[in-house]
C-alpha positions in Angstrom: 37.6 -60.0 -44.7 37.2 -62.0 -41.4 36.7 -65.5 -42.4 34.1 -67.4 -40.5 33.5 -71.4 -39.6 30.0 -72.0 -40.7 27.6 -72.5 -37.8 26.5 -76.1 -37.7 23.9 -77.4 -35.2 24.4 -79.2 -32.4 21.8 -82.4 -31.4 19.5 -82.3 -29.7 18.9 -78.5 -30.5 17.9 -79.0 -33.8 15.0 -76.5 -34.4 14.8 -72.3 -33.8 13.0 -73.0 -30.8 15.0 -75.8 -29.1 18.0 -73.0 -30.1 16.2 -70.2 -28.3 15.1 -71.7 -25.4 18.1 -73.8 -24.5 19.6 -71.0 -22.1 16.6 -71.0 -20.0 16.7 -74.9 -19.7 18.3 -76.7 -17.0 21.5 -78.5 -17.6 25.0 -77.5 -17.3 26.6 -74.9 -19.4 29.7 -72.9 -19.3 29.2 -69.7 -17.6 31.3 -67.4 -14.6 29.0 -67.6 -11.1 26.3 -65.1 -11.4 27.6 -63.1 -8.2 31.5 -62.7 -9.3 33.4 -60.0 -10.5 33.6 -56.4 -8.6 30.2 -54.8 -7.7 30.6 -51.0 -9.8 28.0 -48.2 -10.0 27.8 -45.9 -12.8 26.5 -42.7 -12.7 24.4 -41.3 -15.5 25.1 -37.8 -16.9 21.4 -36.7 -17.7 20.8 -35.0 -14.3 18.3 -37.6 -12.9 20.3 -39.3 -10.4 20.0 -42.4 -11.9 23.0 -45.1 -12.0 23.7 -48.5 -13.7 24.3 -51.7 -11.7 27.5 -53.3 -13.1 30.0 -56.4 -12.5 33.8 -55.9 -13.6 36.0 -58.5 -14.2 39.6 -57.7 -14.1 41.6 -58.7 -17.1 45.3 -59.7 -17.9 45.4 -58.9 -21.4 46.3 -56.2 -23.3 43.4 -56.0 -25.3 40.1 -53.7 -25.2 37.9 -54.6 -22.1 34.3 -55.9 -23.7 31.3 -54.7 -22.3 28.4 -57.2 -22.4 24.5 -55.5 -22.9 21.7 -57.8 -22.3 18.4 -57.7 -24.0 14.7 -56.9 -22.9 14.4 -58.2 -19.6 17.9 -59.3 -19.6 20.6 -58.8 -16.8 24.2 -59.6 -15.5 22.9 -62.7 -14.5 21.2 -63.7 -17.9 23.1 -67.5 -19.0 24.4 -66.1 -22.3 25.9 -63.3 -20.8 27.8 -65.4 -17.9 28.8 -67.6 -21.2 30.2 -64.7 -23.3 32.0 -63.3 -19.8 33.8 -66.8 -19.2 34.8 -67.0 -22.8 36.4 -63.8 -22.7 37.7 -63.8 -19.0 39.3 -66.9 -20.2 41.5 -65.4 -23.1 42.7 -62.5 -20.8 40.4 -59.8 -21.2 38.5 -57.6 -18.8 34.8 -58.0 -19.0 31.9 -55.8 -17.9 28.8 -57.4 -17.3 25.9 -53.9 -17.7 22.8 -54.1 -16.6 20.3 -51.3 -18.4 18.8 -48.5 -16.5 16.5 -49.6 -14.0 16.8 -53.5 -14.6 17.6 -55.9 -11.6 19.8 -55.9 -10.1 20.0 -52.2 -10.5 16.4 -51.4 -10.2 16.7 -49.5 -6.8 19.5 -46.9 -8.3 16.9 -45.8 -11.0 14.1 -43.7 -11.0 13.5 -44.6 -14.9 13.8 -47.1 -17.2 16.2 -48.4 -20.3 14.7 -48.3 -23.9 15.8 -47.7 -27.4 16.9 -43.9 -26.9 19.0 -44.1 -24.1 22.4 -44.1 -26.5 23.5 -41.7 -23.5 23.3 -44.6 -21.1 25.7 -46.9 -23.1 28.0 -44.0 -23.4 28.3 -43.2 -19.9 29.0 -46.7 -19.6 31.8 -47.0 -21.8 33.3 -43.8 -20.5 33.2 -45.0 -17.0 34.7 -48.0 -17.7 37.6 -46.4 -19.4 38.0 -45.1 -16.1 38.2 -48.4 -14.0 41.9 -49.5 -15.2 44.6 -47.3 -17.1 45.2 -50.0 -19.6 41.3 -50.2 -20.7 42.1 -46.6 -21.4 44.6 -47.2 -23.4 43.3 -50.1 -25.1 39.4 -49.0 -25.3 36.3 -50.9 -25.5 34.2 -52.9 -27.7 30.5 -53.5 -27.4 28.8 -56.5 -27.6 25.4 -56.7 -26.8 22.3 -59.5 -27.4 18.9 -58.5 -28.9 17.8 -55.2 -27.9 20.8 -54.5 -26.4 22.7 -55.4 -29.5 20.1 -53.0 -31.0 21.4 -49.9 -28.6 25.2 -50.6 -29.2 24.5 -50.0 -33.3 22.9 -46.7 -32.1 25.5 -45.7 -30.0 27.9 -46.5 -33.3 25.8 -44.5 -35.4 26.0 -41.4 -32.8 27.8 -38.5 -34.1 29.5 -38.3 -30.5 30.2 -42.0 -29.9 33.2 -42.0 -27.4 36.8 -42.5 -28.9 37.1 -45.1 -26.8 34.7 -47.5 -28.5 36.5 -49.3 -31.1 33.8 -51.8 -32.1 30.6 -53.0 -31.7 29.4 -56.5 -31.9 25.5 -57.4 -32.3 23.9 -61.2 -31.5 19.9 -61.6 -32.9 19.7 -57.4 -32.7 16.3 -56.2 -33.7 17.7 -53.5 -36.5 13.9 -53.2 -37.6 11.5 -52.4 -34.7 8.5 -52.1 -36.6 9.1 -55.4 -38.4 9.9 -57.2 -34.6 6.8 -55.6 -33.2 4.9 -57.4 -36.0 7.0 -60.8 -35.9 7.0 -61.4 -31.9 3.1 -60.9 -32.1 2.4 -63.6 -34.4 0.4 -66.3 -33.1 3.2 -68.7 -33.6 5.2 -66.3 -31.0 2.5 -66.5 -28.6 4.2 -68.3 -25.4 7.0 -66.1 -26.1 5.2 -62.6 -26.1 3.5 -63.6 -22.9 6.8 -64.8 -20.7 8.5 -61.2 -22.3 5.3 -59.1 -21.1 5.1 -60.8 -17.7 8.6 -60.2 -16.8 8.4 -56.7 -18.4 5.3 -55.8 -16.3 7.4 -57.0 -13.3 10.4 -55.0 -14.1 8.6 -52.0 -14.7 6.2 -52.3 -11.7 7.6 -49.2 -10.2 6.9 -46.7 -13.2 3.3 -47.8 -13.6 1.9 -49.1 -10.4 1.7 -45.4 -8.7 1.1 -43.8 -11.7 -2.2 -42.3 -13.4 -5.0 -45.3 -13.4 -5.1 -44.9 -17.4 -1.8 -45.8 -17.7 -1.9 -48.6 -15.2 -5.1 -49.6 -16.9 -3.4 -49.7 -20.7 -0.3 -51.6 -19.1 -2.1 -54.3 -17.3 -4.7 -54.7 -20.1 -1.5 -54.9 -22.7 -1.3 -58.6 -24.7 1.3 -57.6 -27.1 4.7 -55.9 -26.7 3.5 -53.1 -29.1 0.7 -52.9 -26.7 2.9 -52.3 -23.6 5.2 -49.8 -25.8 2.3 -47.7 -26.5 1.0 -47.6 -22.8 4.4 -47.2 -21.2 7.8 -47.0 -23.0 6.9 -44.9 -25.4 5.9 -42.0 -23.3 9.2 -42.9 -21.0 11.1 -42.2 -24.0 9.5 -39.1 -24.8 7.4 -40.2 -28.0 3.9 -39.9 -28.9 2.9 -43.7 -29.4 4.8 -47.0 -30.4 4.4 -46.4 -33.8 6.7 -43.2 -33.2 8.8 -44.5 -31.0 9.6 -47.6 -33.4 10.2 -45.5 -36.4 12.7 -43.2 -34.5 14.7 -45.8 -32.8 15.2 -48.5 -35.3 18.8 -48.7 -36.2 18.3 -49.7 -39.5 17.7 -45.9 -40.3 21.1 -44.7 -40.4 23.2 -48.0 -41.0 25.4 -45.8 -43.4 26.3 -43.9 -40.5 28.1 -46.3 -38.5 31.7 -44.4 -37.5 33.5 -47.9 -36.1 33.6 -51.0 -37.1 30.5 -53.4 -36.2 30.1 -57.3 -36.6 26.1 -57.9 -37.0 25.2 -61.9 -36.3 21.7 -63.1 -36.9 20.1 -66.6 -37.4 18.1 -66.9 -40.5 15.0 -68.7 -38.6 15.3 -66.4 -35.5 11.5 -67.0 -34.7 11.5 -63.2 -32.8 13.6 -61.1 -35.0 13.5 -61.0 -38.7 16.7 -60.9 -40.2 18.6 -57.6 -41.1 18.1 -56.2 -44.6 21.0 -54.6 -44.7 23.8 -54.3 -47.5 27.4 -55.1 -45.9 30.0 -52.6 -46.6 32.9 -51.3 -44.5 32.7 -50.9 -41.6 29.5 -52.9 -41.5 30.1 -57.0 -41.4 27.0 -58.8 -41.6 26.6 -62.8 -41.0 23.7 -64.6 -41.4 23.9 -68.0 -39.8 21.6 -70.9 -41.3 19.9 -72.0 -37.8 20.5 -70.7 -34.7 17.6 -69.6 -33.7 17.0 -66.5 -30.9 20.6 -65.6 -29.1 20.8 -69.3 -29.4 23.8 -70.5 -31.7 24.3 -73.8 -29.9 26.8 -75.4 -32.1 28.8 -78.5 -32.6 32.5 -78.5 -31.3 32.2 -76.3 -28.5 30.1 -75.7 -25.4 30.3 -72.3 -25.7 27.6 -70.5 -28.2 29.2 -70.0 -32.0 29.3 -66.4 -31.5 31.7 -66.0 -29.0 33.7 -67.4 -31.4 33.0 -65.3 -34.3 33.0 -61.9 -32.3 36.5 -62.9 -30.8 37.8 -63.9 -34.6 36.5 -60.5 -36.1 37.2 -58.3 -33.1 41.4 -59.7 -32.8 41.7 -58.9 -36.7 41.0 -55.1 -36.4 43.7 -52.8 -36.5 45.3 -52.2 -32.8 
């Protein structure tokens, strides 16, 4: 079993909230420039005409390409995505910074928006990345997803038609239990976070609802919690009855025994947004819950890179080639 160096918080990021907000505070952190890499567009197979925007960083190593998938309201320019790109590109791996459907800067490329049932979007992206270089087709891809992007990556790994090109997935702070996550983010202590997420969500999805039925516009504008927003828009966009139906149907927790490829789940025991996963570790699933780390934080001692970057790299290098 792959050994991991224990995570130890770095001063002054000594609380869950400080770990969580570190990437959004001013200050120098590692990471590639946001405008680096080659812009690519990925057509989707659902007949909608929608495309995904991404940036491709060619590699030199004979290793799988790394596809980085951001979370809710995130994109290719999210700081943790830039950090991870820097680390893997320095190691020689090809890296793709993927934007989910309708996320900026690919908003103009799609009529629809991402949600937890867009598993085929991620499969399409993996296949398209395999066509970028013969070496990638030979060595495959690994999907590294953050928060909601990680949950989507797990759903891809559970899918019976997951492309053979996908060799493994890694998740960081992923919501495996969507109902429990909606309940946690709505707690009074998280009100600042939820307001911040809701404001970004409403701005990001405005093309979907601002010219829609008056009832939908009113419900979206009135939403004060994520589950109310999902009730008003996301569940309908995904084809579900309501938020409860959407959460129950799309939680990765439903089928953790159905993983067909190796998966590493990384989570902090003090994540203020997402409850730690209550899953039993068994091949091909590896679960690491650290003491401290916040939500997509993991700013630890000994490196300016987040701790999960080294843990994920060690896990992936341990897999059979």
